[in-house]
VOMI-880575 format. One record per atom (N, C-alpha, C, O): residue number from 1; residue in three letters; chain; atom name; y, z, x. Coordinates in nm, 2 decimals. Atoms other than C-alpha are relative to their C-alpha. Example, Ala and Ser with C-alpha at 12.3 -4.5 7.8 and 13.67 -1.06 7.14 Angstrom:
# VOMI-880575
node seq: 1&type: ala&mol: A&atom: N&py: -0.12&pz: 0.00&px: 0.09;
node seq: 1&type: ala&mol: A&atom: CA&py: -0.45&pz: 0.78&px: 1.23;
node seq: 1&type: ala&mol: A&atom: C&py: 0.12&pz: 0.00&px: 0.09;
node seq: 1&type: ala&mol: A&atom: O&py: 0.12&pz: 0.07&px: 0.19;
node seq: 2&type: ser&mol: A&atom: N&py: -0.11&pz: 0.00&px: -0.09;
node seq: 2&type: ser&mol: A&atom: CA&py: -0.11&pz: 0.71&px: 1.37;
node seq: 2&type: ser&mol: A&atom: C&py: 0.11&pz: 0.08&px: -0.08;
node seq: 2&type: ser&mol: A&atom: O&py: 0.22&pz: 0.09&px: -0.03;
This chain:
# VOMI-880575
node seq: 1&type: met&mol: A&atom: N&py: -0.10&pz: -0.01&px: 0.07;
node seq: 1&type: met&mol: A&atom: CA&py: -0.01&pz: 0.01&px: 0.01;
node seq: 1&type: met&mol: A&atom: C&py: 0.15&pz: -0.01&px: 0.09;
node seq: 1&type: met&mol: A&atom: O&py: 0.16&pz: 0.04&px: 0.20;
node seq: 2&type: ala&mol: A&atom: N&py: -0.12&pz: 0.01&px: -0.09;
node seq: 2&type: ala&mol: A&atom: CA&py: 0.35&pz: -0.08&px: 0.13;
node seq: 2&type: ala&mol: A&atom: C&py: 0.08&pz: 0.12&px: -0.01;
node seq: 2&type: ala&mol: A&atom: O&py: 0.07&pz: 0.20&px: -0.11;
node seq: 3&type: lys&mol: A&atom: N&py: -0.07&pz: -0.11&px: 0.00;
node seq: 3&type: lys&mol: A&atom: CA&py: 0.58&pz: 0.18&px: 0.23;
node seq: 3&type: lys&mol: A&atom: C&py: 0.12&pz: -0.01&px: -0.07;
node seq: 3&type: lys&mol: A&atom: O&py: 0.19&pz: -0.12&px: -0.06;
node seq: 4&type: pro&mol: A&atom: N&py: -0.12&pz: 0.02&px: 0.10;
node seq: 4&type: pro&mol: A&atom: CA&py: 0.86&pz: 0.24&px: -0.02;
node seq: 4&type: pro&mol: A&atom: C&py: 0.13&pz: -0.02&px: 0.09;
node seq: 4&type: pro&mol: A&atom: O&py: 0.13&pz: 0.04&px: 0.20;
node seq: 5&type: arg&mol: A&atom: N&py: -0.12&pz: 0.03&px: -0.09;
node seq: 5&type: arg&mol: A&atom: CA&py: 1.20&pz: 0.11&px: 0.11;
node seq: 5&type: arg&mol: A&atom: C&py: 0.11&pz: 0.10&px: -0.07;
node seq: 5&type: arg&mol: A&atom: O&py: 0.13&pz: 0.09&px: -0.19;
node seq: 6&type: val&mol: A&atom: N&py: -0.10&pz: -0.08&px: 0.05;
node seq: 6&type: val&mol: A&atom: CA&py: 1.49&pz: 0.37&px: 0.07;
node seq: 6&type: val&mol: A&atom: C&py: 0.14&pz: -0.05&px: 0.06;
node seq: 6&type: val&mol: A&atom: O&py: 0.16&pz: -0.06&px: 0.18;
node seq: 7&type: leu&mol: A&atom: N&py: -0.11&pz: 0.04&px: -0.04;
node seq: 7&type: leu&mol: A&atom: CA&py: 1.84&pz: 0.25&px: 0.07;
node seq: 7&type: leu&mol: A&atom: C&py: 0.11&pz: 0.10&px: -0.05;
node seq: 7&type: leu&mol: A&atom: O&py: 0.11&pz: 0.17&px: -0.15;
node seq: 8&type: gln&mol: A&atom: N&py: -0.11&pz: -0.10&px: 0.02;
node seq: 8&type: gln&mol: A&atom: CA&py: 2.16&pz: 0.46&px: 0.09;
node seq: 8&type: gln&mol: A&atom: C&py: 0.13&pz: -0.07&px: -0.05;
node seq: 8&type: gln&mol: A&atom: O&py: 0.15&pz: -0.19&px: -0.01;
node seq: 9&type: val&mol: A&atom: N&py: -0.12&pz: 0.04&px: 0.04;
node seq: 9&type: val&mol: A&atom: CA&py: 2.50&pz: 0.41&px: -0.08;
node seq: 9&type: val&mol: A&atom: C&py: 0.07&pz: -0.03&px: 0.12;
node seq: 9&type: val&mol: A&atom: O&py: 0.05&pz: 0.04&px: 0.22;
node seq: 10&type: asn&mol: A&atom: N&py: -0.09&pz: 0.04&px: -0.12;
node seq: 10&type: asn&mol: A&atom: CA&py: 2.75&pz: 0.24&px: 0.17;
node seq: 10&type: asn&mol: A&atom: C&py: -0.08&pz: -0.07&px: 0.11;
node seq: 10&type: asn&mol: A&atom: O&py: -0.02&pz: -0.10&px: 0.21;
node seq: 11&type: asp&mol: A&atom: N&py: 0.07&pz: 0.08&px: -0.10;
node seq: 11&type: asp&mol: A&atom: CA&py: 2.46&pz: 0.08&px: 0.36;
node seq: 11&type: asp&mol: A&atom: C&py: 0.04&pz: -0.15&px: 0.00;
node seq: 11&type: asp&mol: A&atom: O&py: 0.06&pz: -0.21&px: -0.10;
node seq: 12&type: glu&mol: A&atom: N&py: -0.01&pz: 0.14&px: 0.00;
node seq: 12&type: glu&mol: A&atom: CA&py: 2.52&pz: -0.27&px: 0.48;
node seq: 12&type: glu&mol: A&atom: C&py: -0.11&pz: -0.08&px: 0.01;
node seq: 12&type: glu&mol: A&atom: O&py: -0.19&pz: -0.06&px: 0.10;
node seq: 13&type: lys&mol: A&atom: N&py: 0.13&pz: 0.07&px: 0.01;
node seq: 13&type: lys&mol: A&atom: CA&py: 2.26&pz: -0.53&px: 0.39;
node seq: 13&type: lys&mol: A&atom: C&py: 0.04&pz: -0.14&px: -0.01;
node seq: 13&type: lys&mol: A&atom: O&py: 0.15&pz: -0.18&px: -0.05;
node seq: 14&type: leu&mol: A&atom: N&py: -0.01&pz: 0.15&px: 0.02;
node seq: 14&type: leu&mol: A&atom: CA&py: 2.21&pz: -0.90&px: 0.41;
node seq: 14&type: leu&mol: A&atom: C&py: -0.07&pz: -0.03&px: -0.14;
node seq: 14&type: leu&mol: A&atom: O&py: -0.17&pz: 0.03&px: -0.18;
node seq: 15&type: val&mol: A&atom: N&py: 0.05&pz: 0.03&px: 0.13;
node seq: 15&type: val&mol: A&atom: CA&py: 2.14&pz: -1.05&px: 0.06;
node seq: 15&type: val&mol: A&atom: C&py: -0.04&pz: -0.15&px: -0.01;
node seq: 15&type: val&mol: A&atom: O&py: 0.03&pz: -0.24&px: 0.03;
node seq: 16&type: leu&mol: A&atom: N&py: 0.05&pz: 0.14&px: 0.02;
node seq: 16&type: leu&mol: A&atom: CA&py: 1.91&pz: -1.36&px: -0.02;
node seq: 16&type: leu&mol: A&atom: C&py: 0.08&pz: -0.06&px: -0.12;
node seq: 16&type: leu&mol: A&atom: O&py: 0.06&pz: -0.02&px: -0.23;
node seq: 17&type: leu&mol: A&atom: N&py: -0.07&pz: 0.06&px: 0.10;
node seq: 17&type: leu&mol: A&atom: CA&py: 2.15&pz: -1.58&px: -0.22;
node seq: 17&type: leu&mol: A&atom: C&py: -0.02&pz: -0.16&px: 0.00;
node seq: 17&type: leu&mol: A&atom: O&py: -0.03&pz: -0.22&px: 0.11;
node seq: 18&type: pro&mol: A&atom: N&py: 0.02&pz: 0.14&px: 0.01;
node seq: 18&type: pro&mol: A&atom: CA&py: 2.12&pz: -1.94&px: -0.35;
node seq: 18&type: pro&mol: A&atom: C&py: 0.12&pz: -0.05&px: 0.07;
node seq: 18&type: pro&mol: A&atom: O&py: 0.23&pz: 0.01&px: 0.07;
node seq: 19&type: thr&mol: A&atom: N&py: -0.12&pz: 0.08&px: -0.06;
node seq: 19&type: thr&mol: A&atom: CA&py: 2.34&pz: -2.19&px: -0.16;
node seq: 19&type: thr&mol: A&atom: C&py: 0.03&pz: -0.15&px: -0.07;
node seq: 19&type: thr&mol: A&atom: O&py: 0.13&pz: -0.22&px: -0.05;
node seq: 20&type: gly&mol: A&atom: N&py: -0.01&pz: 0.14&px: 0.08;
node seq: 20&type: gly&mol: A&atom: CA&py: 2.27&pz: -2.50&px: -0.38;
node seq: 20&type: gly&mol: A&atom: C&py: -0.04&pz: 0.02&px: -0.15;
node seq: 20&type: gly&mol: A&atom: O&py: -0.04&pz: 0.13&px: -0.21;
node seq: 21&type: thr&mol: A&atom: N&py: 0.05&pz: 0.00&px: 0.13;
node seq: 21&type: thr&mol: A&atom: CA&py: 2.14&pz: -2.61&px: -0.70;
node seq: 21&type: thr&mol: A&atom: C&py: -0.15&pz: 0.01&px: -0.01;
node seq: 21&type: thr&mol: A&atom: O&py: -0.21&pz: 0.04&px: -0.11;
node seq: 22&type: his&mol: A&atom: N&py: 0.14&pz: 0.00&px: 0.00;
node seq: 22&type: his&mol: A&atom: CA&py: 1.79&pz: -2.64&px: -0.59;
node seq: 22&type: his&mol: A&atom: C&py: -0.04&pz: 0.15&px: 0.02;
node seq: 22&type: his&mol: A&atom: O&py: 0.01&pz: 0.23&px: 0.11;
node seq: 23&type: lys&mol: A&atom: N&py: 0.06&pz: -0.13&px: -0.02;
node seq: 23&type: lys&mol: A&atom: CA&py: 1.59&pz: -2.31&px: -0.63;
node seq: 23&type: lys&mol: A&atom: C&py: -0.05&pz: 0.05&px: 0.15;
node seq: 23&type: lys&mol: A&atom: O&py: -0.05&pz: 0.16&px: 0.19;
node seq: 24&type: leu&mol: A&atom: N&py: 0.05&pz: -0.04&px: -0.15;
node seq: 24&type: leu&mol: A&atom: CA&py: 1.46&pz: -2.33&px: -0.27;
node seq: 24&type: leu&mol: A&atom: C&py: 0.12&pz: 0.00&px: 0.10;
node seq: 24&type: leu&mol: A&atom: O&py: 0.10&pz: 0.03&px: 0.22;
node seq: 25&type: glu&mol: A&atom: N&py: -0.11&pz: 0.00&px: -0.09;
node seq: 25&type: glu&mol: A&atom: CA&py: 1.81&pz: -2.36&px: -0.12;
node seq: 25&type: glu&mol: A&atom: C&py: 0.06&pz: 0.14&px: 0.00;
node seq: 25&type: glu&mol: A&atom: O&py: 0.16&pz: 0.17&px: -0.06;
node seq: 26&type: thr&mol: A&atom: N&py: -0.06&pz: -0.14&px: -0.01;
node seq: 26&type: thr&mol: A&atom: CA&py: 1.86&pz: -1.99&px: -0.03;
node seq: 26&type: thr&mol: A&atom: C&py: 0.02&pz: 0.02&px: 0.15;
node seq: 26&type: thr&mol: A&atom: O&py: -0.05&pz: -0.03&px: 0.24;
node seq: 27&type: arg&mol: A&atom: N&py: -0.04&pz: -0.05&px: -0.13;
node seq: 27&type: arg&mol: A&atom: CA&py: 2.01&pz: -1.82&px: 0.27;
node seq: 27&type: arg&mol: A&atom: C&py: 0.03&pz: 0.15&px: 0.00;
node seq: 27&type: arg&mol: A&atom: O&py: 0.07&pz: 0.20&px: -0.10;
node seq: 28&type: trp&mol: A&atom: N&py: -0.03&pz: -0.15&px: -0.02;
node seq: 28&type: trp&mol: A&atom: CA&py: 2.05&pz: -1.46&px: 0.40;
node seq: 28&type: trp&mol: A&atom: C&py: 0.16&pz: -0.02&px: 0.03;
node seq: 28&type: trp&mol: A&atom: O&py: 0.21&pz: -0.09&px: 0.11;
node seq: 29&type: gln&mol: A&atom: N&py: -0.15&pz: -0.01&px: -0.01;
node seq: 29&type: gln&mol: A&atom: CA&py: 2.43&pz: -1.39&px: 0.36;
node seq: 29&type: gln&mol: A&atom: C&py: 0.03&pz: 0.14&px: 0.01;
node seq: 29&type: gln&mol: A&atom: O&py: -0.05&pz: 0.23&px: -0.03;
node seq: 30&type: gly&mol: A&atom: N&py: -0.06&pz: -0.13&px: -0.01;
node seq: 30&type: gly&mol: A&atom: CA&py: 2.65&pz: -1.09&px: 0.43;
node seq: 30&type: gly&mol: A&atom: C&py: 0.04&pz: 0.03&px: 0.14;
node seq: 30&type: gly&mol: A&atom: O&py: 0.05&pz: -0.06&px: 0.22;
node seq: 31&type: pro&mol: A&atom: N&py: 0.04&pz: -0.11&px: 0.05;
node seq: 31&type: pro&mol: A&atom: CA&py: 2.66&pz: -0.82&px: 0.54;
node seq: 31&type: pro&mol: A&atom: C&py: 0.08&pz: 0.05&px: -0.13;
node seq: 31&type: pro&mol: A&atom: O&py: 0.21&pz: 0.04&px: -0.12;
node seq: 32&type: phe&mol: A&atom: N&py: -0.08&pz: -0.06&px: 0.11;
node seq: 32&type: phe&mol: A&atom: CA&py: 2.76&pz: -0.66&px: 0.19;
node seq: 32&type: phe&mol: A&atom: C&py: -0.04&pz: 0.15&px: -0.01;
node seq: 32&type: phe&mol: A&atom: O&py: -0.14&pz: 0.19&px: 0.03;
node seq: 33&type: arg&mol: A&atom: N&py: 0.03&pz: -0.14&px: 0.01;
node seq: 33&type: arg&mol: A&atom: CA&py: 2.78&pz: -0.29&px: 0.10;
node seq: 33&type: arg&mol: A&atom: C&py: -0.06&pz: 0.03&px: -0.13;
node seq: 33&type: arg&mol: A&atom: O&py: -0.03&pz: -0.02&px: -0.24;
node seq: 34&type: ile&mol: A&atom: N&py: 0.07&pz: -0.05&px: 0.11;
node seq: 34&type: ile&mol: A&atom: CA&py: 2.55&pz: -0.12&px: -0.14;
node seq: 34&type: ile&mol: A&atom: C&py: 0.10&pz: 0.11&px: -0.08;
node seq: 34&type: ile&mol: A&atom: O&py: 0.13&pz: 0.21&px: -0.01;
node seq: 35&type: ser&mol: A&atom: N&py: -0.08&pz: -0.09&px: 0.07;
node seq: 35&type: ser&mol: A&atom: CA&py: 2.77&pz: 0.06&px: -0.42;
node seq: 35&type: ser&mol: A&atom: C&py: -0.06&pz: 0.12&px: -0.05;
node seq: 35&type: ser&mol: A&atom: O&py: -0.01&pz: 0.23&px: -0.05;
node seq: 36&type: arg&mol: A&atom: N&py: 0.07&pz: -0.10&px: 0.07;
node seq: 36&type: arg&mol: A&atom: CA&py: 2.53&pz: 0.24&px: -0.61;
node seq: 36&type: arg&mol: A&atom: C&py: -0.14&pz: -0.04&px: -0.03;
node seq: 36&type: arg&mol: A&atom: O&py: -0.17&pz: -0.16&px: -0.03;
node seq: 37&type: lys&mol: A&atom: N&py: 0.14&pz: 0.03&px: 0.04;
node seq: 37&type: lys&mol: A&atom: CA&py: 2.16&pz: 0.27&px: -0.71;
node seq: 37&type: lys&mol: A&atom: C&py: 0.00&pz: -0.01&px: -0.14;
node seq: 37&type: lys&mol: A&atom: O&py: 0.05&pz: 0.08&px: -0.21;
node seq: 38&type: val&mol: A&atom: N&py: 0.00&pz: 0.02&px: 0.14;
node seq: 38&type: val&mol: A&atom: CA&py: 2.09&pz: 0.12&px: -1.06;
node seq: 38&type: val&mol: A&atom: C&py: -0.13&pz: 0.04&px: -0.06;
node seq: 38&type: val&mol: A&atom: O&py: -0.13&pz: 0.10&px: -0.17;
node seq: 39&type: gly&mol: A&atom: N&py: 0.15&pz: -0.05&px: 0.04;
node seq: 39&type: gly&mol: A&atom: CA&py: 1.71&pz: 0.19&px: -1.09;
node seq: 39&type: gly&mol: A&atom: C&py: -0.07&pz: 0.02&px: 0.12;
node seq: 39&type: gly&mol: A&atom: O&py: 0.00&pz: 0.03&px: 0.23;
node seq: 40&type: ser&mol: A&atom: N&py: 0.08&pz: -0.02&px: -0.10;
node seq: 40&type: ser&mol: A&atom: CA&py: 1.42&pz: 0.23&px: -0.87;
node seq: 40&type: ser&mol: A&atom: C&py: -0.01&pz: -0.11&px: 0.10;
node seq: 40&type: ser&mol: A&atom: O&py: -0.03&pz: -0.08&px: 0.22;
node seq: 41&type: val&mol: A&atom: N&py: 0.00&pz: 0.11&px: -0.09;
node seq: 41&type: val&mol: A&atom: CA&py: 1.43&pz: -0.11&px: -0.72;
node seq: 41&type: val&mol: A&atom: C&py: 0.12&pz: -0.08&px: -0.02;
node seq: 41&type: val&mol: A&atom: O&py: 0.12&pz: -0.19&px: 0.04;
node seq: 42&type: lys&mol: A&atom: N&py: -0.12&pz: 0.07&px: 0.01;
node seq: 42&type: lys&mol: A&atom: CA&py: 1.78&pz: -0.23&px: -0.82;
node seq: 42&type: lys&mol: A&atom: C&py: 0.11&pz: 0.07&px: 0.06;
node seq: 42&type: lys&mol: A&atom: O&py: 0.11&pz: 0.19&px: 0.07;
node seq: 43&type: his&mol: A&atom: N&py: -0.12&pz: -0.07&px: -0.05;
node seq: 43&type: his&mol: A&atom: CA&py: 2.11&pz: -0.17&px: -0.65;
node seq: 43&type: his&mol: A&atom: C&py: 0.12&pz: -0.10&px: -0.02;
node seq: 43&type: his&mol: A&atom: O&py: 0.11&pz: -0.22&px: -0.02;
node seq: 44&type: glu&mol: A&atom: N&py: -0.14&pz: 0.08&px: 0.01;
node seq: 44&type: glu&mol: A&atom: CA&py: 2.47&pz: -0.28&px: -0.70;
node seq: 44&type: glu&mol: A&atom: C&py: 0.06&pz: -0.03&px: 0.13;
node seq: 44&type: glu&mol: A&atom: O&py: 0.08&pz: 0.06&px: 0.21;
node seq: 45&type: val&mol: A&atom: N&py: -0.05&pz: 0.06&px: -0.13;
node seq: 45&type: val&mol: A&atom: CA&py: 2.62&pz: -0.48&px: -0.41;
node seq: 45&type: val&mol: A&atom: C&py: 0.13&pz: -0.03&px: -0.03;
node seq: 45&type: val&mol: A&atom: O&py: 0.16&pz: -0.08&px: -0.14;
node seq: 46&type: leu&mol: A&atom: N&py: -0.13&pz: 0.04&px: 0.01;
node seq: 46&type: leu&mol: A&atom: CA&py: 2.98&pz: -0.53&px: -0.36;
node seq: 46&type: leu&mol: A&atom: C&py: 0.03&pz: -0.12&px: 0.08;
node seq: 46&type: leu&mol: A&atom: O&py: 0.00&pz: -0.12&px: 0.20;
node seq: 47&type: phe&mol: A&atom: N&py: -0.03&pz: 0.11&px: -0.08;
node seq: 47&type: phe&mol: A&atom: CA&py: 3.10&pz: -0.87&px: -0.26;
node seq: 47&type: phe&mol: A&atom: C&py: 0.14&pz: -0.02&px: 0.04;
node seq: 47&type: phe&mol: A&atom: O&py: 0.23&pz: 0.05&px: -0.01;
node seq: 48&type: pro&mol: A&atom: N&py: -0.14&pz: 0.01&px: -0.05;
node seq: 48&type: pro&mol: A&atom: CA&py: 3.42&pz: -0.98&px: -0.07;
node seq: 48&type: pro&mol: A&atom: C&py: 0.07&pz: -0.08&px: -0.10;
node seq: 48&type: pro&mol: A&atom: O&py: 0.01&pz: -0.14&px: -0.19;
node seq: 49&type: glu&mol: A&atom: N&py: -0.08&pz: 0.08&px: 0.09;
node seq: 49&type: glu&mol: A&atom: CA&py: 3.73&pz: -1.14&px: -0.24;
node seq: 49&type: glu&mol: A&atom: C&py: -0.05&pz: -0.16&px: -0.01;
node seq: 49&type: glu&mol: A&atom: O&py: -0.12&pz: -0.21&px: 0.07;
node seq: 50&type: gly&mol: A&atom: N&py: 0.04&pz: 0.13&px: 0.03;
node seq: 50&type: gly&mol: A&atom: CA&py: 3.67&pz: -1.48&px: -0.39;
node seq: 50&type: gly&mol: A&atom: C&py: -0.13&pz: -0.02&px: -0.05;
node seq: 50&type: gly&mol: A&atom: O&py: -0.17&pz: -0.14&px: -0.08;
node seq: 51&type: arg&mol: A&atom: N&py: 0.14&pz: 0.00&px: 0.07;
node seq: 51&type: arg&mol: A&atom: CA&py: 3.33&pz: -1.40&px: -0.53;
node seq: 51&type: arg&mol: A&atom: C&py: 0.00&pz: 0.09&px: -0.11;
node seq: 51&type: arg&mol: A&atom: O&py: 0.10&pz: 0.17&px: -0.12;
node seq: 52&type: lys&mol: A&atom: N&py: 0.01&pz: -0.11&px: 0.10;
node seq: 52&type: lys&mol: A&atom: CA&py: 3.21&pz: -1.20&px: -0.82;
node seq: 52&type: lys&mol: A&atom: C&py: 0.00&pz: 0.13&px: 0.07;
node seq: 52&type: lys&mol: A&atom: O&py: -0.06&pz: 0.14&px: 0.18;
node seq: 53&type: lys&mol: A&atom: N&py: -0.02&pz: -0.12&px: -0.08;
node seq: 53&type: lys&mol: A&atom: CA&py: 3.30&pz: -0.85&px: -0.72;
node seq: 53&type: lys&mol: A&atom: C&py: -0.13&pz: 0.08&px: 0.02;
node seq: 53&type: lys&mol: A&atom: O&py: -0.15&pz: 0.14&px: 0.13;
node seq: 54&type: lys&mol: A&atom: N&py: 0.12&pz: -0.08&px: -0.01;
node seq: 54&type: lys&mol: A&atom: CA&py: 2.97&pz: -0.68&px: -0.79;
node seq: 54&type: lys&mol: A&atom: C&py: -0.11&pz: -0.08&px: -0.06;
node seq: 54&type: lys&mol: A&atom: O&py: -0.09&pz: -0.17&px: -0.14;
node seq: 55&type: lys&mol: A&atom: N&py: 0.11&pz: 0.07&px: 0.06;
node seq: 55&type: lys&mol: A&atom: CA&py: 2.62&pz: -0.80&px: -0.86;
node seq: 55&type: lys&mol: A&atom: C&py: -0.13&pz: 0.10&px: 0.03;
node seq: 55&type: lys&mol: A&atom: O&py: -0.14&pz: 0.17&px: 0.13;
node seq: 56&type: ile&mol: A&atom: N&py: 0.12&pz: -0.08&px: 0.00;
node seq: 56&type: ile&mol: A&atom: CA&py: 2.29&pz: -0.61&px: -0.94;
node seq: 56&type: ile&mol: A&atom: C&py: -0.11&pz: -0.09&px: 0.07;
node seq: 56&type: ile&mol: A&atom: O&py: -0.14&pz: -0.20&px: 0.03;
node seq: 57&type: val&mol: A&atom: N&py: 0.10&pz: 0.08&px: -0.08;
node seq: 57&type: val&mol: A&atom: CA&py: 2.03&pz: -0.71&px: -0.68;
node seq: 57&type: val&mol: A&atom: C&py: -0.12&pz: 0.09&px: 0.01;
node seq: 57&type: val&mol: A&atom: O&py: -0.12&pz: 0.21&px: 0.03;
node seq: 58&type: arg&mol: A&atom: N&py: 0.11&pz: -0.07&px: -0.03;
node seq: 58&type: arg&mol: A&atom: CA&py: 1.66&pz: -0.63&px: -0.65;
node seq: 58&type: arg&mol: A&atom: C&py: -0.01&pz: 0.02&px: 0.14;
node seq: 58&type: arg&mol: A&atom: O&py: 0.03&pz: -0.06&px: 0.23;
node seq: 59&type: ile&mol: A&atom: N&py: 0.01&pz: -0.04&px: -0.14;
node seq: 59&type: ile&mol: A&atom: CA&py: 1.55&pz: -0.44&px: -0.33;
node seq: 59&type: ile&mol: A&atom: C&py: -0.07&pz: -0.12&px: 0.09;
node seq: 59&type: ile&mol: A&atom: O&py: -0.04&pz: -0.13&px: 0.21;
node seq: 60&type: asn&mol: A&atom: N&py: 0.07&pz: 0.10&px: -0.09;
node seq: 60&type: asn&mol: A&atom: CA&py: 1.32&pz: -0.74&px: -0.22;
node seq: 60&type: asn&mol: A&atom: C&py: 0.09&pz: -0.11&px: 0.04;
node seq: 60&type: asn&mol: A&atom: O&py: 0.05&pz: -0.20&px: 0.11;
node seq: 61&type: leu&mol: A&atom: N&py: -0.09&pz: 0.10&px: -0.04;
node seq: 61&type: leu&mol: A&atom: CA&py: 1.63&pz: -0.96&px: -0.19;
node seq: 61&type: leu&mol: A&atom: C&py: 0.10&pz: 0.05&px: 0.09;
node seq: 61&type: leu&mol: A&atom: O&py: 0.20&pz: -0.02&px: 0.12;
node seq: 62&type: leu&mol: A&atom: N&py: -0.08&pz: -0.05&px: -0.10;
node seq: 62&type: leu&mol: A&atom: CA&py: 1.79&pz: -0.72&px: 0.05;
node seq: 62&type: leu&mol: A&atom: C&py: -0.07&pz: 0.01&px: 0.14;
node seq: 62&type: leu&mol: A&atom: O&py: -0.19&pz: 0.04&px: 0.13;
node seq: 63&type: arg&mol: A&atom: N&py: 0.05&pz: -0.01&px: -0.13;
node seq: 63&type: arg&mol: A&atom: CA&py: 1.73&pz: -0.72&px: 0.43;
node seq: 63&type: arg&mol: A&atom: C&py: 0.10&pz: 0.08&px: 0.10;
node seq: 63&type: arg&mol: A&atom: O&py: 0.22&pz: 0.08&px: 0.09;
node seq: 64&type: lys&mol: A&atom: N&py: -0.07&pz: -0.09&px: -0.09;
node seq: 64&type: lys&mol: A&atom: CA&py: 1.83&pz: -0.47&px: 0.71;
node seq: 64&type: lys&mol: A&atom: C&py: 0.11&pz: -0.10&px: 0.09;
node seq: 64&type: lys&mol: A&atom: O&py: 0.08&pz: -0.21&px: 0.13;
node seq: 65&type: phe&mol: A&atom: N&py: -0.09&pz: 0.06&px: -0.08;
node seq: 65&type: phe&mol: A&atom: CA&py: 2.17&pz: -0.57&px: 0.90;
node seq: 65&type: phe&mol: A&atom: C&py: 0.03&pz: 0.10&px: 0.10;
node seq: 65&type: phe&mol: A&atom: O&py: 0.06&pz: 0.22&px: 0.07;
node seq: 66&type: gln&mol: A&atom: N&py: -0.03&pz: -0.08&px: -0.10;
node seq: 66&type: gln&mol: A&atom: CA&py: 2.23&pz: -0.44&px: 1.24;
node seq: 66&type: gln&mol: A&atom: C&py: 0.11&pz: -0.08&px: 0.07;
node seq: 66&type: gln&mol: A&atom: O&py: 0.11&pz: -0.20&px: 0.09;
node seq: 67&type: arg&mol: A&atom: N&py: -0.13&pz: 0.04&px: -0.07;
node seq: 67&type: arg&mol: A&atom: CA&py: 2.57&pz: -0.47&px: 1.42;
node seq: 67&type: arg&mol: A&atom: C&py: -0.04&pz: -0.02&px: 0.15;
node seq: 67&type: arg&mol: A&atom: O&py: 0.04&pz: -0.05&px: 0.23;
């Protein structure tokens, strides 16, 4: 069984987002800040200006970001 992933508020993560109209055109983008935990596997992510400000994202679409 896989180890559960624990994310904290204010963590910076990469998000897998679509880049085009085809469903296979996705790319890791970011880093974006986690603003709150919505459920056991969903988190609210804050996006920069020029985009939708907040989005609910499943944990499997988030990846660790290291500076």
